[in-house]
C-alpha atoms as an extended CHARMM CRD file, in Angstrom:
* protein
*
        73  EXT
         1         1  UNK       CA             12.9400000000       -3.7760000000      -12.9450000000  PROA      1               0.0000000000
         2         2  UNK       CA             14.3680000000       -0.5170000000      -11.8370000000  PROA      2               0.0000000000
         3         3  UNK       CA             14.8540000000       -1.9850000000       -8.1550000000  PROA      3               0.0000000000
         4         4  UNK       CA             16.7040000000       -1.0230000000       -4.7430000000  PROA      4               0.0000000000
         5         5  UNK       CA             18.0320000000       -3.7370000000       -2.2420000000  PROA      5               0.0000000000
         6         6  UNK       CA             15.6510000000       -2.4520000000        0.4190000000  PROA      6               0.0000000000
         7         7  UNK       CA             12.7380000000       -2.5970000000       -1.0760000000  PROA      7               0.0000000000
         8         8  UNK       CA             10.1100000000       -4.7940000000       -0.0480000000  PROA      8               0.0000000000
         9         9  UNK       CA              7.7070000000       -4.1050000000       -3.2810000000  PROA      9               0.0000000000
        10        10  UNK       CA             10.6190000000       -4.6790000000       -5.6890000000  PROA      10              0.0000000000
        11        11  UNK       CA             11.2920000000       -8.2240000000       -3.4940000000  PROA      11              0.0000000000
        12        12  UNK       CA              7.5560000000       -9.0660000000       -3.8630000000  PROA      12              0.0000000000
        13        13  UNK       CA              7.2510000000       -8.5830000000       -7.5690000000  PROA      13              0.0000000000
        14        14  UNK       CA             10.5940000000      -10.1590000000       -8.3490000000  PROA      14              0.0000000000
        15        15  UNK       CA              9.3420000000      -13.3120000000       -6.5540000000  PROA      15              0.0000000000
        16        16  UNK       CA              5.8570000000      -13.0400000000       -8.4190000000  PROA      16              0.0000000000
        17        17  UNK       CA              7.7300000000      -12.2350000000      -12.2350000000  PROA      17              0.0000000000
        18        18  UNK       CA              9.7740000000      -15.4750000000      -11.0070000000  PROA      18              0.0000000000
        19        19  UNK       CA              7.4040000000      -17.8150000000      -10.4490000000  PROA      19              0.0000000000
        20        20  UNK       CA              5.3200000000      -16.8220000000      -13.2240000000  PROA      20              0.0000000000
        21        21  UNK       CA              8.0620000000      -17.0150000000      -15.4670000000  PROA      21              0.0000000000
        22        22  UNK       CA              8.0380000000      -13.8090000000      -16.5110000000  PROA      22              0.0000000000
        23        23  UNK       CA             11.8510000000      -12.5890000000      -17.5320000000  PROA      23              0.0000000000
        24        24  UNK       CA             13.0970000000       -9.0380000000      -16.1070000000  PROA      24              0.0000000000
        25        25  UNK       CA             16.5380000000       -7.3820000000      -16.3840000000  PROA      25              0.0000000000
        26        26  UNK       CA             16.9130000000       -5.9340000000      -12.4550000000  PROA      26              0.0000000000
        27        27  UNK       CA             18.7690000000       -2.6470000000      -12.1030000000  PROA      27              0.0000000000
        28        28  UNK       CA             19.7640000000       -1.0760000000       -8.4660000000  PROA      28              0.0000000000
        29        29  UNK       CA             19.6190000000        2.8540000000       -8.9590000000  PROA      29              0.0000000000
        30        30  UNK       CA             21.7780000000        3.0800000000       -6.0970000000  PROA      30              0.0000000000
        31        31  UNK       CA             24.5880000000        1.1360000000       -7.9100000000  PROA      31              0.0000000000
        32        32  UNK       CA             24.3250000000        2.4010000000      -11.3810000000  PROA      32              0.0000000000
        33        33  UNK       CA             25.3010000000        5.5000000000      -11.9350000000  PROA      33              0.0000000000
        34        34  UNK       CA             22.4420000000        7.6820000000      -14.1800000000  PROA      34              0.0000000000
        35        35  UNK       CA             19.2580000000        5.1380000000      -13.4860000000  PROA      35              0.0000000000
        36        36  UNK       CA             17.9350000000        7.3330000000      -10.4860000000  PROA      36              0.0000000000
        37        37  UNK       CA             17.5720000000       10.0850000000      -12.4360000000  PROA      37              0.0000000000
        38        38  UNK       CA             16.2910000000        8.3430000000      -14.9610000000  PROA      38              0.0000000000
        39        39  UNK       CA             13.6020000000        6.7290000000      -12.6050000000  PROA      39              0.0000000000
        40        40  UNK       CA             12.8970000000       10.2660000000      -11.0350000000  PROA      40              0.0000000000
        41        41  UNK       CA             12.3470000000       11.6430000000      -14.4700000000  PROA      41              0.0000000000
        42        42  UNK       CA              9.7950000000        8.7370000000      -15.5270000000  PROA      42              0.0000000000
        43        43  UNK       CA              8.1520000000        9.4250000000      -11.8010000000  PROA      43              0.0000000000
        44        44  UNK       CA              7.3360000000       13.0430000000      -11.7170000000  PROA      44              0.0000000000
        45        45  UNK       CA             10.7600000000       13.3960000000       -9.3640000000  PROA      45              0.0000000000
        46        46  UNK       CA             10.1540000000       10.8870000000       -7.5070000000  PROA      46              0.0000000000
        47        47  UNK       CA             12.7990000000        7.6560000000       -7.5950000000  PROA      47              0.0000000000
        48        48  UNK       CA             10.1620000000        5.2950000000       -6.6060000000  PROA      48              0.0000000000
        49        49  UNK       CA             10.5720000000        1.4660000000       -7.4290000000  PROA      49              0.0000000000
        50        50  UNK       CA              9.9720000000       -0.5010000000       -8.6590000000  PROA      50              0.0000000000
        51        51  UNK       CA              9.8160000000        1.0970000000      -12.2900000000  PROA      51              0.0000000000
        52        52  UNK       CA              9.6280000000       -1.2230000000      -14.8900000000  PROA      52              0.0000000000
        53        53  UNK       CA             10.3580000000        0.1920000000      -18.5010000000  PROA      53              0.0000000000
        54        54  UNK       CA              8.2270000000       -2.0030000000      -21.2330000000  PROA      54              0.0000000000
        55        55  UNK       CA              9.9770000000       -2.8020000000      -24.7800000000  PROA      55              0.0000000000
        56        56  UNK       CA              7.4500000000       -0.4630000000      -26.1370000000  PROA      56              0.0000000000
        57        57  UNK       CA              8.9830000000        2.5490000000      -23.9160000000  PROA      57              0.0000000000
        58        58  UNK       CA              6.3730000000        2.8700000000      -22.0070000000  PROA      58              0.0000000000
        59        59  UNK       CA              6.8160000000        2.6770000000      -17.8200000000  PROA      59              0.0000000000
        60        60  UNK       CA              4.7110000000        1.7980000000      -14.6280000000  PROA      60              0.0000000000
        61        61  UNK       CA              5.2890000000        1.6670000000      -11.2450000000  PROA      61              0.0000000000
        62        62  UNK       CA              5.2220000000       -0.2600000000       -9.2490000000  PROA      62              0.0000000000
        63        63  UNK       CA              2.7100000000       -2.5590000000      -11.3970000000  PROA      63              0.0000000000
        64        64  UNK       CA              1.2210000000       -5.6300000000      -10.4040000000  PROA      64              0.0000000000
        65        65  UNK       CA              1.7520000000       -9.1590000000      -12.0000000000  PROA      65              0.0000000000
        66        66  UNK       CA             -1.4070000000       -8.8930000000      -14.1600000000  PROA      66              0.0000000000
        67        67  UNK       CA             -0.1710000000       -5.7310000000      -15.5910000000  PROA      67              0.0000000000
        68        68  UNK       CA              2.9130000000       -6.9320000000      -15.9260000000  PROA      68              0.0000000000
        69        69  UNK       CA              1.9730000000       -9.7940000000      -17.8580000000  PROA      69              0.0000000000
        70        70  UNK       CA             -1.4260000000       -7.4050000000      -19.7710000000  PROA      70              0.0000000000
        71        71  UNK       CA              1.5490000000       -5.0200000000      -21.1080000000  PROA      71              0.0000000000
        72        72  UNK       CA              4.2230000000       -7.6120000000      -22.3810000000  PROA      72              0.0000000000
        73        73  UNK       CA              1.2530000000       -9.7470000000      -24.3890000000  PROA      73              0.0000000000
C-alpha cells in the first residue's frame, strides 16, 4: 500500500486491513524515492493514496476492504 503519514483514507484502510488480518506492506511516498512518481503513473498523473498494487500487477486507488479481499482471493 502506497500512503502518506497524513492521509486519513490511508489510516482508515490500514485499520480495516489490520482488523481483517489482511497482510500488506506500507510504503510512504514522501519517504521512498521514486514511489510518488510510480503512484502518479498509475493514477493518471495524480499522487493519490492509498494506492495498492496487487500480486497480479493490477492497482486500485482508495479501494474498500471488500474490494481488496476480493482481488486477493
